[in-house]
ROTI-319209 format. One record per residue (C-alpha): residue number from 1; residue in three letters; y, z, x. Coordinates in steps of 0.5 Angstrom, whole numbers. Layout:
// ROTI-319209
@nr = NUM&rest = ALA&north = Y&up = Z&east = X
...
This chain:
// ROTI-319209
@nr = 1&rest = UNK&north = 0&up = 0&east = 0
@nr = 2&rest = UNK&north = 5&up = 1&east = 6
@nr = 3&rest = UNK&north = 4&up = -6&east = 9
@nr = 4&rest = UNK&north = 12&up = -7&east = 8
@nr = 5&rest = UNK&north = 13&up = 0&east = 12
@nr = 6&rest = UNK&north = 8&up = -2&east = 17
@nr = 7&rest = UNK&north = 11&up = -9&east = 18
@nr = 8&rest = UNK&north = 18&up = -7&east = 19
@nr = 9&rest = UNK&north = 16&up = -1&east = 24
@nr = 10&rest = UNK&north = 21&up = -4&east = 29
@nr = 11&rest = UNK&north = 26&up = -2&east = 24
@nr = 12&rest = UNK&north = 24&up = 5&east = 23
@nr = 13&rest = UNK&north = 29&up = 10&east = 26
@nr = 14&rest = UNK&north = 33&up = 17&east = 25
@nr = 15&rest = UNK&north = 39&up = 21&east = 26
@nr = 16&rest = UNK&north = 41&up = 26&east = 31
@nr = 17&rest = UNK&north = 41&up = 31&east = 25
@nr = 18&rest = UNK&north = 34&up = 28&east = 23
@nr = 19&rest = UNK&north = 31&up = 29&east = 30
@nr = 20&rest = UNK&north = 33&up = 36&east = 30
@nr = 21&rest = UNK&north = 30&up = 37&east = 23
@nr = 22&rest = UNK&north = 24&up = 34&east = 24
@nr = 23&rest = UNK&north = 22&up = 38&east = 30
@nr = 24&rest = UNK&north = 24&up = 44&east = 27
@nr = 25&rest = UNK&north = 20&up = 43&east = 21
@nr = 26&rest = UNK&north = 14&up = 40&east = 25
@nr = 27&rest = UNK&north = 14&up = 45&east = 31
@nr = 28&rest = UNK&north = 14&up = 38&east = 35
@nr = 29&rest = UNK&north = 18&up = 41&east = 41
@nr = 30&rest = UNK&north = 22&up = 36&east = 46
@nr = 31&rest = UNK&north = 18&up = 30&east = 45
@nr = 32&rest = UNK&north = 21&up = 23&east = 42
@nr = 33&rest = UNK&north = 21&up = 24&east = 35
@nr = 34&rest = UNK&north = 21&up = 17&east = 33
@nr = 35&rest = UNK&north = 16&up = 15&east = 37
@nr = 36&rest = UNK&north = 11&up = 20&east = 34
@nr = 37&rest = UNK&north = 13&up = 18&east = 27
@nr = 38&rest = UNK&north = 12&up = 11&east = 28
@nr = 39&rest = UNK&north = 5&up = 13&east = 31
@nr = 40&rest = UNK&north = 3&up = 17&east = 25
@nr = 41&rest = UNK&north = 5&up = 11&east = 21
@nr = 42&rest = UNK&north = 1&up = 6&east = 24
@nr = 43&rest = UNK&north = -5&up = 11&east = 24
@nr = 44&rest = UNK&north = -10&up = 8&east = 20
@nr = 45&rest = UNK&north = -12&up = 15&east = 17
@nr = 46&rest = UNK&north = -5&up = 16&east = 15
@nr = 47&rest = UNK&north = -4&up = 15&east = 7
@nr = 48&rest = UNK&north = 2&up = 11&east = 6
@nr = 49&rest = UNK&north = 5&up = 11&east = -1
@nr = 50&rest = UNK&north = 12&up = 9&east = -4
@nr = 51&rest = UNK&north = 15&up = 13&east = -10
@nr = 52&rest = UNK&north = 22&up = 11&east = -12
@nr = 53&rest = UNK&north = 27&up = 10&east = -6
@nr = 54&rest = UNK&north = 22&up = 13&east = -1
@nr = 55&rest = UNK&north = 16&up = 12&east = 3
@nr = 56&rest = UNK&north = 11&up = 18&east = 4
@nr = 57&rest = UNK&north = 7&up = 18&east = 10
@nr = 58&rest = UNK&north = 1&up = 23&east = 9
@nr = 59&rest = UNK&north = -3&up = 25&east = 15
@nr = 60&rest = UNK&north = -6&up = 31&east = 20
@nr = 61&rest = UNK&north = -3&up = 36&east = 14
@nr = 62&rest = UNK&north = 4&up = 34&east = 14
@nr = 63&rest = UNK&north = 9&up = 29&east = 11
@nr = 64&rest = UNK&north = 14&up = 24&east = 14
@nr = 65&rest = UNK&north = 19&up = 21&east = 9
@nr = 66&rest = UNK&north = 22&up = 15&east = 10
@nr = 67&rest = UNK&north = 28&up = 11&east = 6
@nr = 68&rest = UNK&north = 25&up = 5&east = 4
@nr = 69&rest = UNK&north = 31&up = 1&east = 4
@nr = 70&rest = UNK&north = 34&up = 3&east = 11
@nr = 71&rest = UNK&north = 28&up = 5&east = 14
@nr = 72&rest = UNK&north = 31&up = 12&east = 16
@nr = 73&rest = UNK&north = 26&up = 18&east = 17
@nr = 74&rest = UNK&north = 29&up = 23&east = 13
@nr = 75&rest = UNK&north = 25&up = 29&east = 14
@nr = 76&rest = UNK&north = 18&up = 31&east = 16
@nr = 77&rest = UNK&north = 14&up = 37&east = 13
@nr = 78&rest = UNK&north = 8&up = 41&east = 13
@nr = 79&rest = UNK&north = 4&up = 40&east = 7
@nr = 80&rest = UNK&north = 2&up = 46&east = 3
@nr = 81&rest = UNK&north = -5&up = 48&east = 4
@nr = 82&rest = UNK&north = -5&up = 51&east = -3
@nr = 83&rest = UNK&north = -4&up = 45&east = -8
@nr = 84&rest = UNK&north = -7&up = 49&east = -14
@nr = 85&rest = UNK&north = -2&up = 54&east = -16
Protein backbone atom coordinates (compact mmCIF):
# COMPACT_ATOMS: atom_id res chain seq x y z
CA UNK A 1 0.00 0.00 0.00
CA UNK A 2 2.85 2.40 0.67
CA UNK A 3 4.45 2.10 -2.76
CA UNK A 4 4.09 5.85 -3.41
CA UNK A 5 6.03 6.61 -0.21
CA UNK A 6 8.71 4.08 -1.17
CA UNK A 7 8.91 5.48 -4.70
CA UNK A 8 9.53 8.95 -3.26
CA UNK A 9 12.00 7.91 -0.54
CA UNK A 10 14.53 10.46 -1.84
CA UNK A 11 12.07 13.25 -0.93
CA UNK A 12 11.66 12.12 2.71
CA UNK A 13 13.11 14.70 5.13
CA UNK A 14 12.38 16.41 8.43
CA UNK A 15 13.00 19.68 10.25
CA UNK A 16 15.48 20.36 13.05
CA UNK A 17 12.60 20.25 15.52
CA UNK A 18 11.48 16.97 13.98
CA UNK A 19 14.93 15.46 14.50
CA UNK A 20 14.84 16.41 18.18
CA UNK A 21 11.28 15.14 18.65
CA UNK A 22 11.96 11.79 16.93
CA UNK A 23 15.23 11.25 18.85
CA UNK A 24 13.49 11.98 22.14
CA UNK A 25 10.38 9.89 21.45
CA UNK A 26 12.28 6.85 20.16
CA UNK A 27 15.44 7.15 22.27
CA UNK A 28 17.67 7.14 19.20
CA UNK A 29 20.61 9.11 20.51
CA UNK A 30 23.07 10.80 18.18
CA UNK A 31 22.32 9.16 14.82
CA UNK A 32 21.11 10.35 11.43
CA UNK A 33 17.37 10.32 12.11
CA UNK A 34 16.32 10.72 8.47
CA UNK A 35 18.54 7.83 7.34
CA UNK A 36 17.17 5.68 10.20
CA UNK A 37 13.58 6.48 9.24
CA UNK A 38 14.24 5.81 5.54
CA UNK A 39 15.74 2.44 6.45
CA UNK A 40 12.60 1.56 8.42
CA UNK A 41 10.32 2.74 5.59
CA UNK A 42 12.19 0.53 3.10
CA UNK A 43 12.25 -2.52 5.40
CA UNK A 44 10.02 -5.20 3.82
CA UNK A 45 8.71 -6.09 7.30
CA UNK A 46 7.31 -2.57 7.79
CA UNK A 47 3.58 -2.03 7.45
CA UNK A 48 2.77 1.23 5.67
CA UNK A 49 -0.71 2.71 5.60
CA UNK A 50 -2.14 6.04 4.55
CA UNK A 51 -4.78 7.75 6.64
CA UNK A 52 -5.87 11.16 5.43
CA UNK A 53 -2.91 13.44 4.88
CA UNK A 54 -0.30 11.18 6.50
CA UNK A 55 1.56 7.93 5.96
CA UNK A 56 2.03 5.73 9.04
CA UNK A 57 4.94 3.30 9.04
CA UNK A 58 4.66 0.55 11.68
CA UNK A 59 7.68 -1.60 12.58
CA UNK A 60 9.77 -2.81 15.51
CA UNK A 61 7.22 -1.51 18.03
CA UNK A 62 7.22 2.06 16.77
CA UNK A 63 5.29 4.27 14.35
CA UNK A 64 6.76 6.93 12.05
CA UNK A 65 4.37 9.59 10.73
CA UNK A 66 5.17 11.15 7.33
CA UNK A 67 3.16 13.92 5.65
CA UNK A 68 1.84 12.49 2.37
CA UNK A 69 2.20 15.64 0.29
CA UNK A 70 5.49 17.10 1.52
CA UNK A 71 7.18 13.82 2.61
CA UNK A 72 8.18 15.49 5.88
CA UNK A 73 8.70 13.10 8.79
CA UNK A 74 6.45 14.64 11.42
CA UNK A 75 7.15 12.39 14.38
CA UNK A 76 7.95 8.92 15.57
CA UNK A 77 6.73 7.24 18.72
CA UNK A 78 6.61 3.87 20.42
CA UNK A 79 3.41 1.87 19.92
CA UNK A 80 1.41 1.14 23.00
CA UNK A 81 2.04 -2.44 24.12
CA UNK A 82 -1.47 -2.65 25.55
CA UNK A 83 -3.84 -1.91 22.69
CA UNK A 84 -6.85 -3.32 24.58
CA UNK A 85 -8.24 -0.84 27.15
